[in-house]
Each structure stands twice: as structure tokens, then as C-alpha cells.
N, C-alpha and C positions, 0 to 999 in steps of 0.2 A: 458094892456099886458095878457094873460091868462098865468100863473105857473103856472097851472095842467097841460096842454101838451103842446108840442110843434110839430108842423108838421113835418113829418119828410119828407126828398128830396126824390125826385122819384129815384129809380134805375138806374146806370149810365149803358148808353148803352155800352161805352167802357171804359176800367181800364186803369187809368195811370201807367204808369211804372216809378220805382226810378229815372232813368235818366231824367223823363220829370218835374219831381218835382222841385218849386222854392227853395232855399236855400243861405247862406251865400258863397259867393265866397273863392273856396276851392284853394289850391296849392299842387303841384305835392308833392306826398311819406306822406306827413303829412297831407291834405285833410285841415281840418278845426281844426285838433286836436292842434295848435299851438294858436287858437282864444279864446280857453275853458279857464277858469278861472273855477277851480272847485270849491272852496269856495263861488263863486255867480253862479253857472251852472244855478240854477234856474230862478234868474234873467234874465240873456241873455237866455235863452229858450221863456221867456216869452215877453221879447223884440221883439225878432224873430217871434212870434208868430203876434205879432202884424205889422210887416212888410214881411210878406212871406204868412199870411195867417194859416188855423187851421191845415193843412198837409204841411211840410217842410222837406228838407232832411239834413242829415249833414255825411259829409266824415270822421271819423275819423283813420287817417292811412288805415289799411285795412277793417277794421270795417265800414259796410253800415248801417246808421240810419236814421228810419222815424220817426220825432217828429211829434206828436198827440196834441191839445190843446182844443179839441172837446168835453167834456164833455160825453157823449152819446156814441163814438165809442172808448173814453177810456174804458167806461162800457162794452162795448161788449168784449174789447180784455181781462179786469179782467175775465168775467164768463167765457172768454172759455182757460181758465187755468183749472188743468193742463195738459188736453190733445192739448191744441193749442198751449199755449203759457208758457212758464219755465225763472225762472232767467235767466242773460246770463250767458253765458259759460266764459267771461271774467269776472264777480265774483266769477264762483267757481274757476276759476284757479289762482286769488289773493290770495282769500281764503285757496285754498288748499294749494298753495305754503308758505304763511305764517303760517302754521304750527296749523292751527286752525280746531277742531273738526265741522263734518258735521252736520245738523241737519234740523229741520222742513224749516228753513227760505231757504236755498238752495236747498231742496232736490224736483224731480220731477218726475212725474211716478208712478210705485205701488212703489217706496223707500216711495215716498210723501203720498200715502194713509196710508199705513200701520205706518207713523210716525203720522201721520193727527190726527189717530182713539187714538193713545196713549197720544198726544198732547192733545186733545179734552177732554178724561179722565180725565185730570188731571186736566181740566181749570173748569169742571162742575161746575155752581155757588154752588151746595150743599156744593163742597170740599171747594169754594174760601170762604164761611160764615162762615162754621169750623174754618181756619184761621185767622177770621176777630180779632181775642183779640190779635195775635201778631202782627196785623199791629196796634193796637191802644195801644201799649206798644213804636211803635217805633214812633206814634206821640206826644208822652209822654216825649220821649227824646230831638225833634225839639221844643218840647214847650220849655222844659228845656234849651235847648240850645240858642233860640231866648230870653227867659226871661234872662239872663244875657247881650246880647245885647241892651237889650231895655236899662235895669239898670243903663249901663255904656252910653249909648245913641250912640254904636257904632254902624256903617254901615256895612250890611251885606252884604256878595258876593254871592247873590241872587242865581246864577246858581250853584255854587260851596254847598251849604247847601242844596240846595233841590237833588243836586245829590248825599249828601252822606243819604239821605232821601229815597230815593227809592231804592240806591243798601241796605241799612240797611233792608228798607222792603222787597224786592225781595227775598234777604239771608233769612231773617228769613221763609215768606210764604211759600218761595217757596223751600226749601230746610233743616229749621229746623237749621240752622245754626246760630249762635250768632256773628253776625259783627255788631260791637259798633263803626262806622266811626265817628257818631253825638257826642259821649262825646271821643274822641278820635282824638286826630291829627296825630296818628299812620295810617292812610288810604291806607294799601299797597295794597287790592286787588282795590280800585278805581284808585289809581295813575295807575296802569296797566292796566286796561280797559280802560282808557281813552285815552291810547294811540293807541286802536285797531282798530273804527270804522273810526277814519281819518285817519289813514294810506292806509287801503283798499279802500276808495274814491280817496286818490290822486294816489294810483298807477292803478285804472281804466280808469284815465285819464293821466296819465303819459306820454311823448311822447318816452322816453327810459328808459327800466328797468337797469338805474344805480344803484340799489341797488345788482343786480344780480352779478356787475362785483367790481365795487368799493362803498360796504356799507359804509356809514358814519356812526358817531357816534348814529345818531338816528336811523338808522337802526339798528345796534347794541344792541339799549336799546331795541326794539321793537320787537328783537327775546328774550330776557332775558322775558320781559312782556311777551310774548304769553308763554313761556314756566312756569312761574308764575302763569299767569290764568290758564293754563288746567293742572298744579298740584293741583290748591283747586279745581278744578271742580272734578278731581279724588277723592280727599280727603272727597268731600260732597254726592260720590254717596257710598264708601263705607261706609262713616258713618251712609246711610239710607239703606242699605245693612245689617249692622250691627243691627240695632234697629229694622226690618224686621225681624229679623232672633229670636232676644233676644224676642220678645213679636207678635204672630203672628195675633194677635185680631189686630194690626196695618193694617192688609191687608183688614180686613172690613171698616174700617175707620181710614185712610190715615193722617197723621198729616199734611202733606204740599204735593206740588206739587210734588216734586220730589220722595218721596214716594209712589202718587198716580203711578206717570208713571211707577216705577218700576213694581208694582201691575199688570199693563195694560200689560206691556214688556213680563211678565212671565207668561202669559194667551195663552194658547195651541196656536200653529198658528199664535202669533203674527208678526214675524219675528223681532224679536228686540233683542238687545242685550245692554249691559250696556255702552258698544263705543255710542251708538247711542241714549240712553238717557244722555250720557254723552255730547253728542252734542248740545242736545236741553237743556242742562242746561245753556251751556257757552252764546247760544242765548238770552235766559232769562235774564242773568245778562247784556248784550250788549244791546238789545233791550228794555231792561224795567229800565234802569240807565236813556238812553239820551232821550229816547221820553216822558216819563212821568213828568220828570223833568224840560224837554223845554219848554211842554203844561204848566205847572204851572206857569215858571217865563214868559212865555208873558201873559197869565191872568193878573196875578198881576199887571204886565205894564199898561195893556187895562185895568184894573180896577180904575186905580190910575189915569188913563188920562179920565177916565168918573165918576166924583163923585154922580152921580145919579144914575149908577148901583151899585157904590163898596155900597153904602149906604143901597141899598135895598138888596144885596147880604149878606151885616153884620146884618139885619136888619133880615133873612130868620135862616140866621144860627142860632142869640141868642131868636129867639123865637121859633124855632126846636127842638133844642137843650138842654134839661135841662141841664146837665151838658157837656159844650163845652171840657173839658178836658177828657171826654171818652165819647165819642156820639156812640149811640146804633146801631147794624145796622140798624132797624127801621128808626131811625130817619135820617139817612145817606140817605136812600132811598125817603125819603120825601123831599130832598131839588130839586125843582123844577129849581128854579131859579139859585143856584148853576151850577147843570145841562145842562141849558141854558148858560151859559158862558163858562163852558168848549167847547160844540158845537161851541156858537161863536167864540171863540178862532181858533178852530181850522178849522175853514172856512179862518177864516183871516192868520194865519201864522202855517201854516201846517206842523207837522216837517217831515213830509216826502212828498213834492213840487212835487216832481215827481217819479215814477215808471217806471224801464227799465224790459223788457219782451224779449223774445228771440222767433221765430216762430220757433215752431216743424211741420208746414208741410204749404203747401200753402194758403192761405186764401184773402180774401179781407177786410178791412178799408173805409169807405165812397165808393170812386171812384180811389183806391189805389191796387192794387194787391202788395202784403206780402207775396215773396216766402218764402219758407222755411229756418230759420238759419238770417233773418233779422233782428235786433232789433228794437224795437218800444218803443219811450221812451213818457208816457204821464204827460203832464202839465198838475198836479192836482189843482192847483191853479185858473188857469186862469175863467173859465166858474164862479166860484164860488164866485169871485171878477168881473165879469162883471157885467155891469148894462142890457146887453140884457138878462140875465137871473134871478138876484137879484136885487129887488129894494133899493136902498141909499146902493150900494152893496160894498160900502167902510167904511161904517159907523159901527162902534160898537156897535149893537142893539142884545142882548141875548134873549128881547121879541120875534124875530122874529119866536126864536123856541117853545113858548108858546103856547098851544090853544086860548089863548086869546092876541097874539100877534098881528093882524092884520088879514089878509084878512084869511079865513081857509083854502085854498090851497096852501097861502105859505111858512110855514113849511115843507110840503110833499114834495114840490119843493124842495128846500133847499138842504134838504135830500137826494135826487138823485143827484145831482148834487158836493155836499159837501162828498166827500167818503175819510174821514183822516186814516180808519182803511182798506182802502181796498174795493173790493168788488168781488163777488160769491163765489167759493170756497174756493179762499186761503183767505178769509177775516182774520184779525188778531186773534187768538183766544183768547190774554189777554185781549182783549180790556175791560171785566168786569172788569177783576183785576185792569187796568190801571184807570178805570174810579172811580171804591173805592177808589183806593191811592187817585186821584185826588181831591175828594168828603173830605176826612178826613184831607189831608191838610189845605184845606179850611177852614174846622172846625177850627182845632186848631189857624189857622192866624186869622179869622175872630173872633171868639169865645174868645180868651184869650189878644187879641193885637188891637191897635188903630196902623194902617200907618199913618206914621208923612212923609213920603219922597218915592219916588220909582225915582234913575235918574242913568245916564250916567255919565260918567266923563266931558265931552264935553257936557254936557246939551242936546246935539240933542237926536233923535230918535233911539233908539238899532241898532247894522248894524243886517242883518240875514247874520249868517257864517254856510254857507253849508258843514257837512263834515258828508255824508251819513245821518243824522238828521240834522235836521235845527234851529240854537238856537241863542239868544239874546245874543249882545254880551257888557259886562261891565254893567251890571244892579245891580245896588245897592240898598239897601230897610233898611231904620231905625222904628223901631217900638216904641211905648209906651203901657206901660201896661195898658191892658183894666182897668178903676175903676171900 
């Protein structure tokens, strides 16, 4: 099979309408809503793709949804943002009702364009390189925490520790704030952050908005958590403003992402204010915690299941990094096999296995008419793990991402199919920072320790839990200090 190009189907002479599409049987009023299991929705959508084809329909109460499992059609929709598609109005409704500040994640139209310029200025690779010493300090705290666990042969709650690592990293790099959850169990910010994404996702797919009329204890706690996080974000912004005022030279060389955003927001004609900056701070906290930590947890699990890959990754870290306790930025950039492991993990276990968007105008996807207002959900993993597009698709083979990993055209083809950071104008602005965080964490792990076990309580494969981001359930790790 030629992986370099896939023949495009002919342009259809007649477009199919929503009512003509196949899909699971719906019931009156609720449609398919009662069939949805939100924590495993991605698996349901993948299964329905096999049953009903690459384009099918769902009726979620009054909301009509077209599900797309073809990577080329998904990429077409992603590239048509922000003018052709936006985040869904349901997400915006839930987000606003919860009292969360808006940011680039949910913005659209001209608001998105203004915020994008500000955020991209903050995520400029030159800025991120200046923040690298802060990332090194967080990695040392992670190593110290794991050293204590290794000395006592204590099982490490893998996802929880990696969440601490990402929260501390984001707080330091993004906001210049000293948040140290790795060396303290007083993880107040993390405790509140962990409530938000799962609640947003549950409410998007809830058959009835019971929290409005009979709020549960969890609903009341969520309200307190949102207030606490918003208050913390306001403090971050106020402190950054004070630093810029006290030392104007910071405007030329911001010490963190927040300061860089404030400088960009202060530019004439930016259209940005501190409230919009604060909304993007919140997005960084939420998205930066879950996505990076979950990818790292999945990668460690996959490496443990593939000893040859684990040995090659460890050998690369120990060969390239003269001091694994403090790798340099140049050394991290040379970790090609670690980079390949990250990409292969994101292909098999994407933390965003689906992408929902809403049409801003009448358009088409394949042979289907998409009217304005219709929701489209892209099933991101389907083609990336299909033998129709990727050889040995179910296997964990990081080599496929290297130039010497097989047929020359395979790597470039897989990159087009696997879109873990999205595609088009709205591709994730924090992808460079996320990859850097992951490489430094793996340098800390493989350079200083030997992994002696990665397991789940029942000894089976970790369950995929979807709560806006897709996480492994129950992974623990045991370490021994490296000789």
C-alpha cells in the first residue's frame, strides 16, 4: 500500500442530508443521549464507526450531531476553523454557567484572533527557552520525591505524581508562581483543578441539568473549587502586574508566560484586558495539567510493556545527557527516540480522542451536507490505529517516527493521520512546551532510576477514562535507584 498518498473519492453528485445518515437507534425526546456513557464515549464512537461507517448521526436531546471517523475529513474541518467551525455552544454554556473565565480554548471569531496573537507571543520558543531553568528545578523535586519512594520500595501513584509535576511546572513556567505540590501534600490548587474538567464533560452529556435545581454535595464543592481557582488566577495576574511595574526591563525579557501575555495585551490595539489574560491563565492550568500528565503516564506504561523500547529510551537518555539530574536544553533537543516514543504514545493513547466543533455556516464534509449550527465530532484515533492507513497499527513501534524506522514515506503519512494537537489555525499553541515537559520528565525517570514494575490493581490493561481528557486508571510504578 502506498502510504504517501491516498486517492481522494470523486466529488458526489448529490449530498446526503442528516436524516439520511445511519446511526444508532434513537428514542423520543432524549434521542441517543441515554445511550451515551460519557467516561467511555470515545470507545462508543469508535465502535459505532465500525458499525455505521465513517460518517453517522447522533441525536443528543435537541442537539443533532454528525460523527466523522475519516482523518482527511476531520482535517478539512479542523483547518476550516475559526471561520467555518467553532467550539460548541454547549461547551460555552456549561463553561460560563460554572463561573469559569473565558480564554483561547473556547473563543471564536475576532475574539479568538486577538487572543491567539497574545498567547502565541507568550509561547514563542525563545520565551520558553528562557523559562527552562524553572523546569529543571521542578524536575529535581520530582526526582527527590521518587528517590524517597525508591528507597522504601513504595508504589508510586503514577498519574497523581505526574499531575503534581505538571501543576508545579505550569505554575512556575507560566506564572512565575512557586507552587510546590511535589514536596507537600497540601496540594490545594491541584485538588480544585481536578474537579473542573470532569464536571464540564459530565454536564455536556447530562440528560437533565439537575445541578440547577437540586445541587448535590459534589455540585456545591465544585462551586467552591471554581471560586478558589479563579481567586488563585487573579493573584497570579496581580503579582505579574506588580513585577512588571517594579521592573520595567521585564517587558523586554519576560520571565514567564503570564508576563509575556500581559506585555502582548498592553500593545496598542490588542483588544485584550486582564480578564482575558486571566481566562488564558486558567486554560493553561487546566489543559497543561491533564494532557501532559496523562500522556506521560500512558508512555511509561507502554514502555514497560515493551522492554526493548524501554532499554533503547534509557540508553539514549544516559548517552546524551551528561548529568540526567540537570539536562541542558541542547541535550533535551537531541532525544530523538524519546520524541518518537511520545509521538507513538499520542497515536495510540491520545488524551483528546475526539474533537467536537460546531458549523458557523453551511458546508460539506465528504458527501454530507453540514448545515449551520450542526455539531461535528471527529473521532481522532480511528484512522491512526487502523491497518488501512498504518502498518502494524496496534503495535507500539516508536521507530516508525524516525527516519531510519522503515519505509521513508511511512513517518510523514502517520504524521498526517495522527493529530494529537489538532490541526489548522487552532492547533494547540502549547505543544512545544508540552513536549519539552515530557522529555524532561522522562530524562529524570530514565536517567536516575530503574523501573522495576508498572501495574494496575487487577493486573489488567489500564482502563481508559474519558473526562474531557483521556486518562489511564490505576497505574502504579515502582522504582530502584540507578546504580
